[in-house]
C-alpha positions as CSV (number, residue, x, y, z in Angstrom):
1,M,-9.7,-8.4,37.9
2,K,-6.0,-9.0,37.4
3,K,-4.5,-7.3,34.4
4,I,-3.0,-9.5,31.7
5,I,0.4,-8.1,30.7
6,N,3.0,-9.9,28.6
7,N,6.4,-8.6,27.4
8,F,8.0,-10.2,24.3
9,A,10.4,-7.4,23.6
10,L,14.0,-8.2,22.6
11,D,16.4,-6.3,24.8
12,P,14.2,-3.4,25.7
13,D,15.9,-0.4,27.3
14,E,14.7,1.4,30.4
15,A,12.9,4.1,28.5
16,T,10.8,1.5,26.6
17,L,10.0,-0.4,29.8
18,S,9.2,2.8,31.7
19,Q,6.7,4.0,29.0
20,F,5.1,0.6,28.9
21,A,4.7,0.5,32.7
22,H,3.2,4.0,32.7
23,C,0.6,2.8,30.1
24,C,-0.2,-0.5,31.9
25,N,-0.7,1.3,35.2
26,Q,-3.6,3.3,33.9
27,E,-6.8,2.0,35.6
28,F,-8.7,1.7,32.4
29,V,-6.1,-0.7,30.9
30,E,-7.2,-4.3,31.1
31,K,-4.6,-6.1,28.9
32,A,-1.2,-5.2,27.4
33,A,1.6,-6.8,25.4
34,L,4.9,-5.6,24.1
35,M,6.0,-6.9,20.8
36,P,9.6,-8.2,20.0
37,D,10.5,-5.0,18.0
38,A,9.5,-2.7,20.9
39,H,11.5,0.5,21.5
40,S,10.8,3.8,23.1
41,G,8.5,6.1,21.3
42,Y,6.1,8.9,21.9
43,V,4.1,8.6,25.1
44,A,3.4,4.9,24.5
45,P,6.3,2.8,23.3
46,I,6.5,1.6,19.7
47,G,5.4,-2.1,19.6
48,A,2.8,-1.8,22.4
49,V,-0.7,-3.3,22.3
50,L,-2.9,-1.8,25.0
51,V,-6.5,-2.9,25.5
52,T,-8.6,-0.3,27.3
53,K,-12.2,-0.3,28.7
54,D,-14.5,2.6,27.7
55,Y,-11.6,4.9,27.0
56,V,-9.5,5.8,24.0
57,V,-6.2,7.7,24.3
58,P,-5.3,10.0,21.4
59,S,-1.6,10.3,22.4
60,W,-1.2,6.5,22.4
61,V,-2.4,6.4,18.8
62,G,-0.1,9.4,18.2
63,Y,0.4,11.6,15.1
64,D,0.8,8.9,12.5
65,I,-2.8,7.6,12.5
66,G,-3.2,4.6,10.2
67,C,0.4,4.0,9.6
68,G,0.7,0.6,8.0
69,V,1.8,-1.5,5.0
70,I,0.3,-2.6,1.7
71,A,1.6,-5.5,-0.5
72,I,0.6,-5.8,-4.1
73,E,1.5,-8.9,-6.2
74,L,2.5,-8.1,-9.8
75,K,1.5,-10.8,-12.3
76,G,3.8,-12.2,-15.0
77,S,7.6,-12.5,-15.3
78,L,8.8,-9.0,-14.4
79,V,11.8,-9.3,-12.1
80,E,14.5,-9.2,-14.7
81,K,12.8,-6.5,-16.7
82,I,12.6,-4.4,-13.5
83,R,16.3,-5.0,-12.8
84,A,17.2,-4.0,-16.4
85,H,15.3,-0.7,-16.1
86,E,15.8,0.1,-12.4
87,T,17.3,3.6,-13.0
88,E,14.4,4.7,-15.2
89,I,11.8,3.2,-12.8
90,F,13.4,4.9,-9.8
91,K,13.2,8.2,-11.6
92,A,9.6,7.6,-12.9
93,V,8.2,6.7,-9.4
94,K,9.9,9.8,-7.9
95,G,8.2,11.9,-10.5
96,K,4.7,10.5,-9.6
97,V,4.8,10.2,-5.8
98,P,5.6,13.2,-3.6
99,M,8.2,12.1,-1.0
100,G,9.3,13.8,2.2
101,V,7.9,16.0,5.0
102,G,5.6,18.7,3.6
103,E,5.5,17.2,0.1
104,T,1.9,16.8,-1.2
105,S,0.1,15.9,-4.4
106,E,-1.3,18.2,-7.0
107,P,-5.1,17.9,-7.1
108,K,-5.1,17.1,-10.8
109,S,-2.7,14.2,-10.3
110,I,-5.0,12.3,-7.9
111,T,-6.6,9.4,-9.7
112,K,-10.4,9.0,-10.2
113,E,-10.4,6.1,-7.7
114,G,-8.6,8.2,-5.2
115,R,-11.0,11.1,-5.5
116,E,-14.1,9.0,-5.3
117,G,-12.7,7.0,-2.3
118,Y,-11.9,10.3,-0.5
119,E,-15.4,11.7,-1.1
120,K,-17.0,8.5,0.3
121,L,-14.9,8.7,3.4
122,L,-15.8,12.4,3.9
123,E,-19.5,11.9,3.4
124,K,-19.5,9.1,6.0
125,F,-17.5,11.2,8.4
126,K,-19.9,14.1,8.2
127,K,-22.9,11.9,9.3
128,S,-21.4,11.3,12.8
129,P,-20.2,13.7,15.5
130,H,-17.6,16.2,14.3
131,K,-16.2,19.7,14.7
132,K,-16.7,22.2,11.9
133,E,-13.1,23.2,11.7
134,I,-12.1,19.5,11.0
135,V,-14.6,19.4,8.2
136,Q,-13.2,22.6,6.8
137,F,-9.7,21.0,6.8
138,L,-10.9,17.8,5.2
139,E,-12.8,19.7,2.5
140,G,-9.8,21.9,1.9
141,K,-6.1,21.0,1.7
142,A,-6.3,17.6,3.4
143,K,-7.0,15.8,0.1
144,R,-3.6,16.9,-1.2
145,H,-1.9,14.5,1.2
146,L,-3.5,11.6,-0.8
147,G,-0.9,9.7,-2.7
148,S,2.2,11.1,-0.8
149,L,4.8,9.1,1.1
150,G,6.2,11.1,3.9
151,A,9.6,10.6,5.4
152,G,11.4,8.7,8.2
153,N,10.8,5.0,8.0
154,H,8.1,5.3,5.4
155,F,9.1,3.7,2.1
156,I,8.1,2.4,-1.3
157,E,9.7,-0.8,-2.4
158,I,9.6,-3.1,-5.4
159,G,11.0,-6.5,-4.6
160,Y,10.7,-10.2,-5.4
161,S,9.8,-13.4,-3.6
162,E,11.6,-16.7,-3.8
163,D,9.1,-18.0,-6.4
164,G,10.1,-15.3,-8.8
165,K,7.1,-13.0,-8.3
166,A,7.5,-9.2,-8.3
167,W,5.9,-7.2,-5.5
168,I,5.2,-3.6,-4.5
169,V,5.4,-2.9,-0.7
170,I,4.5,0.5,0.7
171,H,4.8,1.7,4.3
172,S,3.0,5.0,5.1
173,G,0.1,6.5,6.9
174,S,-2.5,9.3,6.9
175,R,0.2,12.0,6.5
176,G,-0.9,15.6,7.4
177,V,-4.4,14.4,8.1
178,G,-3.3,12.2,11.0
179,Y,-1.0,14.9,12.4
180,K,-3.7,17.6,12.4
181,V,-6.3,15.3,14.0
182,A,-3.9,14.0,16.6
183,E,-2.8,17.5,17.7
184,F,-6.4,18.8,17.8
185,Y,-7.8,16.0,20.0
186,M,-4.7,15.6,22.2
187,K,-5.3,19.3,23.2
188,K,-9.0,18.6,23.6
189,S,-8.3,15.5,25.8
190,A,-5.8,17.5,27.9
191,G,-8.0,20.5,28.2
192,K,-5.1,22.8,27.5
193,E,-2.9,24.2,24.7
194,K,0.4,23.3,26.3
195,E,1.8,20.1,27.8
196,F,-0.9,18.1,26.0
197,E,1.5,15.4,24.7
198,Q,0.8,13.1,27.6
199,T,-1.7,10.3,28.6
200,F,-5.1,12.0,28.6
201,P,-8.0,9.5,27.9
202,L,-11.3,10.3,26.3
203,H,-14.4,8.4,27.4
204,K,-16.2,6.8,24.4
205,D,-19.5,8.4,25.3
206,S,-18.2,11.9,25.8
207,E,-18.6,14.6,23.2
208,N,-14.8,14.7,22.4
209,G,-14.6,10.9,22.6
210,K,-17.4,10.4,20.0
211,E,-15.8,13.0,17.7
212,Y,-12.3,11.5,18.1
213,L,-13.5,8.0,17.3
214,N,-15.3,9.4,14.2
215,I,-12.3,11.2,12.9
216,L,-10.0,8.3,13.8
217,E,-12.1,6.1,11.6
218,F,-11.7,8.6,8.8
219,G,-7.9,8.7,9.3
220,L,-7.6,5.0,9.3
221,G,-9.6,4.8,6.0
222,F,-7.5,7.7,4.6
223,A,-4.3,5.8,5.3
224,L,-5.6,2.7,3.4
225,L,-6.6,4.9,0.5
226,N,-3.3,6.7,0.5
227,R,-1.3,3.5,0.1
228,M,-3.6,2.3,-2.6
229,E,-3.2,5.7,-4.4
230,M,0.6,5.3,-4.3
231,G,0.4,1.7,-5.4
232,R,-1.5,2.8,-8.5
233,K,1.1,5.5,-9.2
234,V,3.9,3.0,-9.0
235,I,2.1,0.6,-11.4
236,E,1.6,3.5,-13.8
237,A,5.3,4.3,-13.6
238,L,6.2,0.6,-14.3
239,E,3.8,0.5,-17.2
240,E,5.3,3.6,-18.8
241,V,8.9,2.4,-18.4
242,L,8.3,-1.2,-19.4
243,K,5.8,-0.2,-22.1
244,K,3.3,-2.9,-21.2
245,K,0.1,-3.3,-19.2
246,I,0.7,-4.9,-15.8
247,E,-1.9,-7.1,-14.1
248,W,-1.8,-7.0,-10.3
249,E,-3.6,-8.2,-7.2
250,L,-3.9,-6.7,-3.8
251,W,-2.5,-9.1,-1.2
252,V,-3.1,-7.0,1.9
253,N,-3.5,-3.4,3.0
254,K,-3.2,-3.2,6.8
255,N,-2.9,-0.4,9.4
256,H,-0.6,-1.1,12.3
257,N,-1.1,2.2,14.2
258,H,-4.6,2.6,15.5
259,A,-7.3,2.2,18.2
260,V,-10.1,0.0,17.1
261,P,-13.2,-1.4,19.0
262,D,-12.9,-5.0,20.2
263,P,-16.1,-6.8,19.1
264,E,-16.3,-8.6,22.4
265,G,-17.5,-5.5,24.4
266,D,-16.6,-1.9,25.5
267,L,-12.9,-2.4,24.8
268,F,-10.5,-0.6,22.5
269,I,-7.4,-2.2,21.1
270,H,-4.6,0.4,20.8
271,R,-1.8,-0.8,18.6
272,K,1.1,1.5,18.6
273,G,3.2,0.0,15.8
274,A,1.9,-3.6,16.0
275,T,0.5,-5.7,13.2
276,P,-3.0,-7.3,13.8
277,A,-2.6,-11.1,13.7
278,K,-5.9,-12.9,14.2
279,K,-5.9,-16.5,13.0
280,G,-5.4,-16.5,9.2
281,E,-5.1,-12.7,9.1
282,R,-2.7,-11.4,6.5
283,G,0.0,-8.9,7.3
284,V,3.3,-7.4,6.2
285,I,6.3,-6.9,8.5
286,P,9.1,-4.8,7.0
287,G,12.7,-5.5,8.1
288,N,15.0,-2.8,6.6
289,M,16.2,-1.4,3.3
290,R,18.5,-4.4,2.7
291,D,16.4,-7.4,3.9
292,G,13.0,-6.3,2.7
293,S,9.7,-7.5,4.2
294,F,7.9,-10.6,5.3
295,L,4.4,-11.5,4.3
296,V,2.8,-13.3,7.2
297,E,-0.4,-14.9,8.4
298,G,-1.6,-14.5,12.0
299,L,-2.0,-17.5,14.3
300,G,-4.4,-15.8,16.7
301,N,-2.2,-16.0,19.7
302,K,-4.0,-14.5,22.8
303,D,-0.8,-13.9,24.7
304,F,0.4,-11.6,21.9
305,L,-3.2,-10.1,22.0
306,E,-3.5,-11.3,18.4
307,S,-0.7,-9.0,17.3
308,S,2.9,-9.1,16.1
309,S,5.7,-6.7,15.4
310,H,5.3,-4.0,12.8
311,G,8.9,-4.2,11.7
312,A,12.4,-4.9,13.1
313,G,12.4,-2.1,15.6
314,R,15.1,0.5,16.0
315,K,18.4,-0.5,17.6
316,Y,19.9,3.0,17.3
317,S,17.9,6.2,17.6
318,R,18.0,8.5,14.5
319,T,20.6,10.8,16.2
320,Q,22.7,7.8,17.2
321,A,22.6,6.3,13.7
322,Q,23.7,9.6,12.1
323,K,26.7,9.7,14.4
324,E,27.5,5.9,14.3
325,F,27.4,5.1,10.6
326,T,29.3,6.4,7.6
327,M,28.0,6.7,4.0
328,E,30.6,4.2,3.0
329,Q,29.1,1.6,5.4
330,F,25.6,2.5,4.2
331,R,26.5,2.1,0.5
332,E,28.3,-1.2,1.2
333,T,25.3,-2.8,2.9
334,M,23.0,-1.6,0.1
335,K,25.1,-3.1,-2.8
336,G,22.9,-4.6,-5.5
337,I,19.8,-2.5,-4.5
338,K,18.8,0.7,-6.2
339,G,17.7,3.0,-3.4
340,T,17.6,6.3,-1.6
341,V,21.1,6.0,-0.1
342,S,22.1,9.5,1.0
343,E,23.1,11.6,4.0
344,G,19.3,12.4,4.3
345,T,18.4,8.7,4.9
346,I,21.5,7.4,6.8
347,D,19.4,7.1,10.0
348,E,17.4,4.5,8.0
349,A,20.5,2.3,7.2
350,P,19.9,-1.4,7.8
351,M,22.4,-1.4,10.7
352,A,20.1,1.1,12.6
353,Y,17.6,-1.7,13.1
354,K,17.4,-4.8,15.1
355,D,18.0,-8.1,13.3
356,I,14.7,-8.8,11.6
357,F,15.4,-12.6,11.6
358,D,15.7,-12.5,15.4
359,V,12.4,-10.6,15.6
360,M,10.6,-13.0,13.4
361,D,11.9,-16.0,15.4
362,A,10.7,-14.3,18.6
363,Q,7.1,-14.2,17.3
364,K,6.8,-17.5,15.6
365,K,3.9,-18.4,18.0
366,S,2.0,-15.3,16.8
367,V,2.6,-15.3,13.0
368,K,3.8,-17.8,10.3
369,I,5.9,-16.5,7.5
370,V,4.4,-16.8,4.0
371,C,7.4,-15.5,2.2
372,Q,10.2,-12.9,2.3
373,I,10.2,-10.1,-0.3
374,K,13.7,-9.0,-1.1
375,P,14.3,-5.5,-2.4
376,L,15.1,-4.5,-6.0
377,I,14.3,-0.8,-5.7
378,N,13.7,1.3,-2.6
379,W,12.4,4.9,-2.2
380,K,12.4,7.0,0.9
381,G,11.6,10.6,1.6
382,E,14.7,12.5,2.7
383,K,15.4,14.6,5.8
384,R,13.3,16.9,8.0
385,R,11.5,14.4,10.1
386,G,8.3,15.2,12.1
387,K,6.8,13.5,15.1
388,G,4.7,11.2,12.9
389,N,7.7,9.1,12.0
390,K,8.4,6.1,14.2
């Protein structure tokens, strides 16, 4: 059977194409597609969709299990009120949501909904194959990562759509939970403590394969829960500053970094930074700190493997961006937006990314745009970046 491989990447470099070719050449890969925002990443390129038969590859999912985006619509006329109180809101959210590598929540600050959701995930996990040391981690300090943002390209944003609605958009994943799980099972799949950060597959019916798929499901659920927890904290902060109750509605909460079973058979869809886009499926595609995000609906395009980009994609690496751009340029491009504009986030400056409008145009056969959410306030965790950041 001939493999189905499509490349929709905009100006991919040799490293990206080399990583993609390496993945596609694995005998257990049946289909693959590279999204418009693709760039080189960690083992598998960011923006890759890889469909495998019988095998799952922990290193292709990577450290940031369940990375994705949530969009929450805020009811009522709030945009001008938010603008008028942006400094207070910025400070209030920073006080409620831990941001940055290593920053975690105090147990007493986690909401009732968050605690209950975590316990349900944990109980379900314990009913399927698992390692004792993973349970000990999940029953211990893992819960403290709930409601925390992380760093790198993870962000919290309050913005507005053209029709005057206010929105909360949050991009984050499973934090330390995903990192711990990824490292543990990459070593298991490699069978060694060193040089494990490579392509080592796990068969779905093997002991390690069953365990990994179980903890992977936990990590994906934790990521959804983490973004909901932060969403509730942002709404709490808004209510305190604006001194009013805010009605809200969840528009979507979607992971774009995962390996999930294909309902058609013994296949696994690895999305390494790619948004699921089945027909009518909602998603969020962030652009950058200046241009905000796009709410989209999938068109179910089979050539794209029912997927789309997960963002604009990096044009400059973090190191290149730090050398290329000045703080003056960063501040100038962020005029009118209250945000984390600092030396610690200069590698997240809008200029470090590809043109989001070009990316959206390149995938108009995969998703249709519902609306653009332009930023009012943007938060990012500063400095010290780990392997989980894309």
